[in-house]
C-alpha positions as CSV (number, residue, x, y, z in Angstrom):
1,M,-6.6,-4.7,-7.2
2,G,-4.7,-4.9,-3.9
3,R,-2.9,-8.0,-2.8
4,K,-3.0,-9.5,-6.3
5,W,-1.3,-6.4,-7.7
6,E,1.5,-6.8,-5.1
7,N,2.0,-10.3,-6.4
8,I,2.2,-9.1,-10.0
9,K,4.8,-6.5,-9.0
10,R,6.8,-9.2,-7.2
11,S,6.8,-11.6,-10.1
12,K,7.7,-8.9,-12.6
13,G,10.5,-7.6,-10.3
14,K,8.7,-4.3,-10.1
15,L,8.4,-4.1,-6.4
16,D,10.6,-1.0,-6.1
17,S,13.6,-2.7,-7.7
18,A,15.6,0.6,-7.2
19,R,16.6,0.7,-3.6
20,S,16.8,4.5,-3.7
21,T,13.1,4.5,-4.5
22,V,12.3,2.2,-1.6
23,F,14.4,4.3,0.8
24,A,12.8,7.6,-0.4
25,R,9.3,6.3,0.1
26,I,9.9,4.8,3.5
27,S,11.8,7.9,4.6
28,R,8.8,10.1,3.6
29,E,6.5,7.8,5.5
30,I,8.7,8.1,8.6
31,I,8.8,11.9,8.3
32,V,5.0,12.2,8.0
33,A,4.4,9.7,10.8
34,A,6.7,11.5,13.1
35,R,5.2,14.9,12.2
36,H,1.7,13.7,13.0
37,G,2.3,11.5,16.0
38,G,5.7,12.5,17.5
39,G,9.1,10.9,17.3
40,D,8.7,8.2,20.0
41,P,7.8,4.9,18.3
42,A,6.4,3.6,21.6
43,G,3.6,6.0,21.4
44,N,3.2,6.2,17.7
45,F,1.9,3.1,16.0
46,R,2.2,4.5,12.5
47,L,5.9,5.4,13.1
48,R,6.6,1.9,14.6
49,Q,5.2,0.3,11.5
50,A,7.2,2.6,9.2
51,I,10.4,1.9,11.1
52,E,9.8,-1.9,10.9
53,R,9.3,-1.6,7.1
54,A,12.5,0.5,6.9
55,K,14.5,-2.2,8.8
56,V,13.2,-5.0,6.6
57,S,14.1,-3.0,3.5
58,G,17.6,-2.3,4.8
59,L,17.3,1.4,5.4
60,P,20.3,2.4,7.5
61,N,19.7,3.4,11.1
62,D,21.2,6.8,10.5
63,N,18.7,7.4,7.7
64,I,15.8,6.3,10.0
65,A,17.0,8.6,12.8
66,R,17.4,11.5,10.3
67,A,13.9,11.0,9.0
68,I,12.4,11.1,12.5
69,R,14.3,14.3,13.3
70,K,12.9,15.9,10.1
71,G,9.4,14.8,11.0
72,T,9.6,16.3,14.5
73,G,11.2,19.5,13.3
74,E,14.6,18.9,14.9
75,D,16.2,18.8,11.5
76,A,15.4,21.1,8.5
77,S,13.5,19.4,5.7
78,E,11.0,19.9,3.0
79,A,7.4,20.0,4.1
80,F,5.9,16.8,2.7
81,D,2.2,16.8,2.2
82,E,0.0,13.7,1.9
83,I,-2.3,14.0,-1.1
84,T,-4.7,11.7,-2.9
85,Y,-5.5,11.7,-6.6
86,E,-8.4,9.9,-8.2
87,G,-9.1,8.9,-11.8
88,Y,-10.4,6.5,-14.3
89,G,-8.4,3.8,-16.0
90,P,-9.1,1.9,-19.3
91,G,-12.3,0.0,-19.3
92,G,-14.0,2.4,-16.8
93,T,-12.0,1.2,-13.9
94,A,-11.5,3.4,-10.8
95,V,-8.0,4.2,-9.6
96,I,-6.8,6.0,-6.4
97,V,-3.2,7.3,-6.1
98,E,-1.8,8.2,-2.6
99,A,1.3,10.4,-2.7
100,M,3.6,12.3,-0.4
101,T,5.2,15.3,-2.0
102,E,6.9,18.6,-1.4
103,N,5.7,19.9,-4.8
104,R,2.0,19.4,-5.5
105,N,2.1,20.9,-9.0
106,R,4.9,18.5,-10.1
107,T,3.2,15.5,-8.7
108,A,-0.2,16.3,-10.1
109,A,1.4,16.8,-13.5
110,D,3.2,13.4,-13.3
111,V,0.1,11.6,-12.2
112,R,-2.0,13.2,-14.9
113,A,0.6,12.3,-17.6
114,A,0.6,8.6,-16.4
115,F,-3.2,8.4,-16.7
116,N,-3.2,10.0,-20.2
117,K,-0.5,7.8,-21.6
118,A,-2.3,4.7,-20.6
119,G,-5.7,5.8,-22.0
120,G,-7.2,6.9,-18.7
121,N,-7.8,10.3,-17.2
122,M,-7.3,11.9,-13.8
123,G,-10.6,13.2,-12.3
124,E,-11.7,15.5,-9.5
125,I,-11.3,14.5,-5.8
126,G,-14.3,12.4,-4.9
127,C,-15.0,11.1,-8.4
128,V,-14.2,7.5,-7.4
129,G,-13.3,7.7,-3.8
130,W,-16.8,6.6,-2.8
131,M,-16.1,3.2,-4.4
132,F,-13.5,2.4,-1.8
133,R,-13.3,2.1,2.0
134,R,-10.3,2.2,4.4
135,V,-9.5,-1.1,6.1
136,G,-6.8,-2.2,8.4
137,V,-5.0,-5.1,6.7
138,V,-2.6,-7.5,8.5
139,V,-0.8,-10.1,6.4
140,V,0.6,-13.3,8.0
141,P,2.9,-15.6,5.9
142,N,1.5,-19.2,5.7
143,E,3.1,-20.9,2.7
144,D,3.5,-24.2,4.6
145,G,-0.1,-24.1,5.9
146,A,1.1,-24.4,9.5
147,R,-1.2,-21.6,10.7
148,S,-4.8,-22.5,11.4
149,E,-7.2,-19.9,10.0
150,E,-9.7,-20.7,12.8
151,D,-7.1,-20.2,15.5
152,L,-5.9,-16.9,14.0
153,L,-9.5,-15.6,13.5
154,L,-10.3,-16.3,17.2
155,L,-7.2,-14.6,18.3
156,A,-7.6,-11.6,16.0
157,A,-11.4,-11.3,16.5
158,D,-10.9,-10.6,20.2
159,A,-8.8,-7.6,19.2
160,G,-11.3,-6.3,16.7
161,A,-10.7,-8.2,13.4
162,E,-13.7,-8.6,11.2
163,D,-12.6,-10.9,8.3
164,L,-9.9,-13.4,7.4
165,R,-9.0,-15.2,4.2
166,T,-6.1,-17.0,2.5
167,E,-4.5,-15.6,-0.6
168,D,-1.4,-17.0,-2.3
169,G,0.1,-18.6,0.8
170,E,-0.8,-15.7,3.0
171,I,-3.5,-15.2,5.6
172,V,-5.0,-11.7,5.2
173,I,-6.8,-10.3,8.2
174,E,-9.1,-7.2,7.9
175,C,-10.2,-4.9,10.7
176,P,-11.4,-1.3,11.2
177,P,-8.5,1.1,10.9
178,E,-8.8,2.0,14.5
179,A,-8.3,-1.6,15.5
180,L,-5.2,-2.2,13.5
181,E,-2.8,-1.6,16.4
182,A,-4.7,-3.9,18.8
183,V,-4.9,-6.7,16.2
184,T,-1.2,-6.4,15.4
185,E,-0.2,-6.4,19.0
186,A,-2.4,-9.4,19.8
187,L,-0.8,-11.4,17.0
188,A,2.7,-10.3,18.0
189,A,2.0,-11.3,21.6
190,A,1.0,-14.8,20.4
191,K,4.4,-14.9,18.5
192,V,2.6,-14.8,15.1
193,T,4.9,-13.6,12.3
194,I,3.5,-10.5,10.6
195,A,4.5,-9.7,7.0
196,S,2.8,-6.3,7.0
197,A,0.2,-4.3,8.8
198,D,-1.3,-1.2,7.1
199,V,-4.4,0.8,6.6
200,S,-5.3,0.2,2.9
201,L,-8.0,1.2,0.5
202,V,-10.3,-1.7,-0.5
203,P,-12.8,-1.4,-3.3
204,A,-16.4,-2.1,-2.4
205,N,-16.8,-4.0,-5.7
206,T,-14.4,-5.1,-8.4
207,I,-14.6,-5.2,-12.2
208,V,-13.4,-8.4,-13.7
209,V,-11.3,-7.4,-16.8
210,E,-11.1,-10.3,-19.3
211,D,-10.1,-8.2,-22.4
212,R,-6.3,-8.7,-22.9
213,D,-5.7,-5.3,-24.5
214,I,-7.5,-3.5,-21.7
215,A,-5.7,-5.6,-19.1
216,K,-2.3,-4.6,-20.7
217,K,-3.2,-0.9,-20.6
218,L,-4.3,-1.2,-16.9
219,V,-1.0,-2.9,-16.0
220,K,0.9,-0.2,-17.9
221,L,-1.0,2.4,-16.0
222,M,-0.4,0.8,-12.6
223,N,3.3,0.4,-13.3
224,A,3.6,4.0,-14.5
225,L,1.9,5.3,-11.4
226,D,3.8,3.0,-9.1
227,D,7.1,4.1,-10.6
228,L,6.6,7.8,-9.8
229,A,8.9,8.8,-7.0
230,D,6.2,10.7,-5.1
231,V,3.6,7.9,-5.2
232,Q,3.3,5.7,-2.1
233,N,0.3,3.5,-3.0
234,V,-1.9,2.8,-6.0
235,T,-5.2,1.0,-5.6
236,A,-7.8,0.1,-8.3
237,N,-11.1,-1.7,-8.4
238,F,-10.3,-4.2,-11.2
239,D,-9.5,-7.8,-11.0
240,L,-7.9,-10.1,-13.6
241,P,-8.6,-13.8,-14.2
242,E,-5.7,-16.0,-12.9
243,A,-4.6,-17.1,-16.4
244,L,-4.4,-13.5,-17.7
245,M,-2.7,-12.3,-14.6
246,A,-0.1,-15.0,-14.9
247,E,0.4,-14.1,-18.6
248,L,0.9,-10.4,-18.0
249,A,3.1,-11.1,-15.0
250,N,5.5,-13.1,-17.1
251,A,5.4,-10.8,-20.1
């Protein structure tokens, strides 16, 4: 559950309602991006995207600059590591948790506790990872329907895009991770507004959960994981019928 889960979080007001959580997550992304690719956004696509998200979220420029300095080693900081956890949610669903942490033991304990409380369990690395693939995902707002899917596909395909679909007033473009920068730049050059551009995990297949009790437990698990300070992204391979999703979103 990817884009739909984002919609549930928005409608529940769960999309990182605490600004401090937003800022902490984005700052960590900037630190890690600068550490891996250098502090110059012009030559570091991941850093450029992180800075763009930071500006949209209202992260002060001083905080952005400080995070870059920490990433490049110009400023002392904790050594954040990127780490992935895998596990099983209620109903046999597969869940992957991506985190950035300076304390692996603490984060692992927090993630394990969230799984246990929701009736799931954290597994070994690789237990469910094979059920997902990494995909570049670009989201274009299109609530008024002004954008033509055909025109966007032609434009994005020339840059390496492989798929395009409409979801909830947005056009979602998928491409290989290595083509994400080219696709994003092609759209920007054509003055197409981009809501987000990231490399995301996408399940190869999804499990449709129709049982209300299991669905509630899954939403509880996703919320609990998403609320952890060290967690950057949570991805699962379940889907909910529209009516049930709307019910839980408004609960």
